[in-house]
N, C-alpha and C positions, 0 to 999 in steps of 0.2 A: 725635928725638921720634917716637913711633909712635902713630897714631890708628886705632882700629877703628871703622868705620861699619857699623851693623847694621840690616838690614831683618828684623823679626820675622815669623814664620809666624803663622797664626791659632791653630793648636793641633794636635789629633790626632783620628783616628778611633777607634772603640772598641778596635781591636786593633793599630793600627799608626800610625806617623808619617805625617802628611799631606804629600805632595809635590805642590806646585802645578804641574801640567803646562801651565797657561795663563798662566804668569807673564810679566810684561813687565818691562822695565828699571826699576829703582828710580831714576827720574830725579832725585828730590829728593836722594838721596845722591850722585849724580854731580855735582850742582850744588854741594853742600856741599864735596865733595872739591876742586872747582875753586876754591872760595873760600879754601882753606887756603894758607898761605904756602909758597913753594918750600922744599924741603929737608925737609919733613915726610914721613915714611913713612906712606902711607895704605893700608889694606886694607879692601875692601868684603866683608862677610860677609852672604850671603843665606840666612836661616834656612829659606826655602821649599824649599831644595834641597841644603843642605850643613850639616855639623856646625858648631856654634859652637866656636871654638878657645879654650876657657876658660883653658888653661894657657899660651897664647902670651904673650910679653911685650907690654905695652901701657902707654902713659902716659895715655891717655884713651879711653874708650868712649862713642861717641855713637850713640844709638838713636832712630830715627824711630818715633813711636807714633800709630797710628790707634785709634779706639775698639774695633774688632774685634780688634786685636792687643795691647790694653793688658795683659791678664792674662799673655800670653806675654812681652811686653816687660819686665814687672816681674820675672818669673822670671829672665830673662837678666841684668837689671840687678843683682838681689840676689846672684847668684853672683859677678859681677865685684867687687862691693863687699865681699864676704867676703874677697877677695884684696887689699883696700885699693887697688883701681884706681878712680880717679875716673870717675863715670858722669854723663853729661848726657843728659836726655831732651828731645826736641823734637817738633814736629809739631802736628797738630790737637788731639789729646786733651789733652796738657799745657796747651795754651792754653785749652781749654774748661773744664778742671777741674784747675787747678794744685795745689790743696791735696792732692789724691789723689796725683798724680804725684810730689810732693815727698817722699812717704814712701818712695820707692824709688830716689832719686837723690841725688847730691851737689849737683846743680844742674839746673834746668829752663830751657828756652829757650822763650819765648812769642812767637808770631807769626813773621815771616820771618827767616831766618838771615842774609840779606845784610847787615843793618845793624849787627849787633853781634858776629858770629862772630870777627873779628880780636881783639876785646877778650877773648873767652873764651881764646884761645890765649895772648895776652899775660899774662893773669892767672895761667894755669897755669905759664907759663915763669918769670915774674918774681916772683910771690908764692907759687907752690907750691900754690895753692888756687883754687877757683872761687867766685864769688858764688852765693848760694842761688838767685837768680832773675835771668835776663837778660830784661828785658821790652823787646822790640823793637817793631816796628810793621809792619803790612801795607803792601805797596807794590809797585813795579815789580820784576819778577823779574830775576835775573841782572844786577844793576846794574853799570854800568861795563863792560858787555860780557863779563862772566865766562862762560866756556864750561864745560859739564859735563866731568868726567873720564870720557869714554866708554871709555877703555882698560880701566877697571875692570869693564866689563860683559862682556868677552870670556870665552868658554869657560864661561859659566854657563847656557847653554841657554835664553836668552830667545826669545820669539817674534820672527820676522823683521820687526819693525815698529820704526821709530825714533821714540822719544818726544821731543817738544819742547813748549815752552810759550810762547805769545804773550801771553796775558792771564791774570791771576789775579783771582778773585772774580767776583761777579755783582751786578747792581744790583737784583735782585728780592728780596723778603723772604718767601719761602715759609715757612710756620710750622714745618715739620719740618726745614729745611735748616741744617746746621752751617756751610756755606760762607758764608752771609749774616752769621752771627754772627762768624766768624773775620775776615772782611774788612769788616765794618760796612756791608754793602750797597753796596760800592764795587767798581769794576772798574779794574784797572791793566794797561796794555799796554806791551810793550817797543818800542823804536824799530824800525821796519821794516827799516832798513838793517842792524841787528845780526842780525835774523832771517835776512835774505838771506845774510849771510856764513856763519852757522851752517849753514843748509840746504845751501849749496854744498859744504860739507865732508863731507856725509853721502853714503855710497856707496849706501845703501838707496834703493829706489824708492818706498816707502810711508812716510808720516809720520803719526803720530797726535799731533795737537795736544791736549794734556791739559787745555786750558782748561775751566773749569766752564761757560762759555757763550761760545764764540768770537765770537758776533755781539752780545755785550752792548753794545759800542760800535760801531754800524754803520759810521760813517765810518772808524774805525781798521781795521775788518775789511775794508772795501773797499780801503783802502790796501795791506793785506797781500795780499789776493787778486790785485790788479793786479800786485804784485811777484812773486807765485808763478807767473803765467802763463808767462813765458819759462823758468822753471826746470824745467818738465815733470816735476814730482813729483806722484804721486798722494797724496791725503791724506784723513784722516777726523778728526772732532772731536766735540765735544758742543755742541749748539745748541738754540735755543728756537724754537717754532713761529711766533712773531711776526715772524721774519725773512722770512716769505713775503709780508709787506705791502710789501716793498721789492724791486721787480722788478730794479733795477740790481744790488742785492746778490746776488740769486739767480743772475743771468746771469754775474756775475763768479765766483761760486762754481763754476759749471759750467765756465767757461773755465779756471779755475785747477786743474782736475782733481780736484775733490772727488768722492769715491766715495759718501759718505753721512755721516750723523751719528747719534750717540746723542741721542735726543730724549725729554724727560720729558713724556709724555702724562699720567702720574700717575693719572688717573682718567677714566672715561667718564661720570661723573655730575657735572653742573654744580654741584650743591649741595656736593659734596666739593671741587671746584675752588675754589669761593668760600670755603669754610671754611678751606682750607689757604692761601688768598691766592695762588693760582696764576693771577693776573689775566692773564698773558701768553697763556694758552690760551683766554681768553674775549674778547679785545679786538675781534675782528672778527665777533662773534656766534657762537653755538654751534650747529652742525648735526651734532653727534657726530663732528666732525673730518672730515667727508666732503670739504669743499672743500680743506682743507689736505693731506689724504692724496692727493687727486687731483693737486694741484700737485706734490707731492714725487715722485709716480710719473712725471708728465710730464717732470720734470727728469732722471729716470733714477736717482735716489738710492736706495741700499739703506739702509733705515732700521732702526736698532736702537731699538725702542720700549720705553721704561722706564715701569713702573707701580709705584705704591705702593698697597698694599691693606691695609685695616684701619681706614680712616677712619670717622668716626661715622655715615656714611650707607651704609656697606658691610654687606652680609649675604651669606649663602651664594649666593643667586641672582645677586648682582652680580659675584661672582668668576667664575662660569660665563659671564656675559654679557661680561666683559672678555676671556675666552679666545675666545669666539665672534667678538668684534670683531677680535681679532688674526688669527684664521684667515681671516676675510672679506678682510682687506687684505694677507694673505700677506707680512707683514713678514719681512725677511731674518733678523732676530734679535729677541728680546724678553726682557726681564727682568721677572719678577714678584716684587717685593720687599715683604716684610711691613713695614708702617710701624713704624719704630723711633724711640723717644724718645732722641735723642742729648743728652748732658748740656748744660745751659745754653741749649738752644734754646727758643723760645716754646712748642713742642709739649710738651717735657719739663716746663716750668714749669706749663703748664695741667693736664696729666695728674697732676702731683704735687699740685696744689691740689684736684683732683677725687678724689684717693685711688684712682687707676686704674693706678698703676705696679706691676709685678710684680717678682719677684726682688730685693726690698728696695730697689728703685729703682736698682740697679746691675747690670743684666743682663750687662754686659761683664766683670764680676768673679765673678759668682755661679757656684758649682761645678755647679749643676743646669741652668744655661742651656745651650742647644745652638744651633748655627748654624741660622738660618732659623726660629727659634721666635718666636712672638709674645711681646712683653715688656710688654704693657699689656692692660687689660680693654676690649675693644671694646664698643660699645653694643648692637649687634644680633646678636651671637653670642658664644660663649665664646672664650677665648684658644686653647684646643685646637682648636676648630672652625676658627678662622682659620688656625692652623698647618697643619692637615690639609687644609683647602680649598685653600690656596695651593700646597702640595706636589702636590696632585692635578692642578691646572692646569699646573704646571711639568712634571709627568710626561707629560701629554697633549701639551703643546707640543713637548717634546723627544723624543717617540717617533719611531721610524724612519718610520712612516706619515706623521706630520706633516711631517717634514723633506722627504720625497719630494713630498708634495702641495704644500707651500708653494713649492717650487722653480719650479713652472710659472707664471711670471709674465713675459711677454715685455717688459714695460716696466722691470723692475728686475733680478731674478735671472738672467734669460735674455737680457738686453739685449746683453751683450758676453761674450766668452770670459772676460775678466778677472772680471766680476761672477760668473760661474758658478764660477770657481776659488775666489774668496773665499767664496762660499756653501758649497761643499763642503769647503773647508779648515777652516772655523771652526765650522760647526754640529755636526759630530761631537765636536769638542773641547769645546764648551760643553755638549753633552749629557752627556758623561762627567763633567765637572767639577760639573755641577748635582747629579747623583746622588751623587757621591763626597763632596761637602761637606755635604749635608743631614744635620743632626743631629750634626755634629762638635762635640767638646768644645773649649773654649778652653783654651789653655795645655797643658803636658805633665804637670803634677803632678795 
């Protein structure tokens, strides 16, 4: 039996195929490959950098689908189905909007693969067909100590960072977030002893824990950080600002060689934070993040600040103020994301009720939608003004002058030689990818 596991690309630029130069290992497909029974021939195909082998023999095609890659994923699925090869779609998007995904697949898999994937293989082997839906559940990742098939990542040009996952989900309920919908506002963590065994097997010196919020369960996080200390691996992850309330947690993070985290600041406007239910950013009183940023710098962390722009309190002036805020604090990296209504999220439902969705309410499929465009009607500016305004601040942030100016921070980017290397290795890459992806079409057709 031969199974093709496919990671779709986003789409294409105006005149050429988009090749993602900042691509990381598709950990989720490595985990799925590790779950498959022995004896199955598995091939991992990464559409971000290689051709899809449509004419190769296969007994099953499994495609992971994110909302950004849905249009392209459906194109791939439709071509295999024309050859009568069974296709199953899984991931966030089919779970959020199953009725759509079912139109392009023989089967869809909802929620985490660990719990029902063996049944998928048994059904195909013994019955010769798949159920229309496999409705699983969210839960602890890599159950029973399953390890990803990392051999499938070799020679595909991924960034030299090992991806791992300790916890899935997040206990917060931010209005715009698809993670809280997928995991029902719960967080699930793997046993620490399993993590230690997996980490010891990795040759790389830098680990990216892809957790949505690695400190969602502080006690479990402390247990992990204590176990990391003797392993002497540098690591990064995604975290929430309320972690700074726990001094022991932060000290363990430092001792365990944390380099920094992606942190969702989301907005510098407390009205926006309240409306999006980002309570974790307001728990200790709001002084425009001055206290929290000072603490992060004192710990020596290189912060990747993430913002969502286009909330009901945002206008053109607030976009510029967000950029000024970022320049002031010399973040190592920053992402300025236009607020997007992901299907079945509270934000999507509210905007739908208010008749404020654009692109027929399905921006991820609409032929006129472009990457980094606004997909809803903001209150204090037009959608075009939001799109142009956010691109303008991305352009300023990623300019050569900005990268040089931001580097001169003795507490973070210049703290150690390693910090400096990280800064100069990734800022030019992110600069290039930012400009290359803007306005890109979804899908290839």
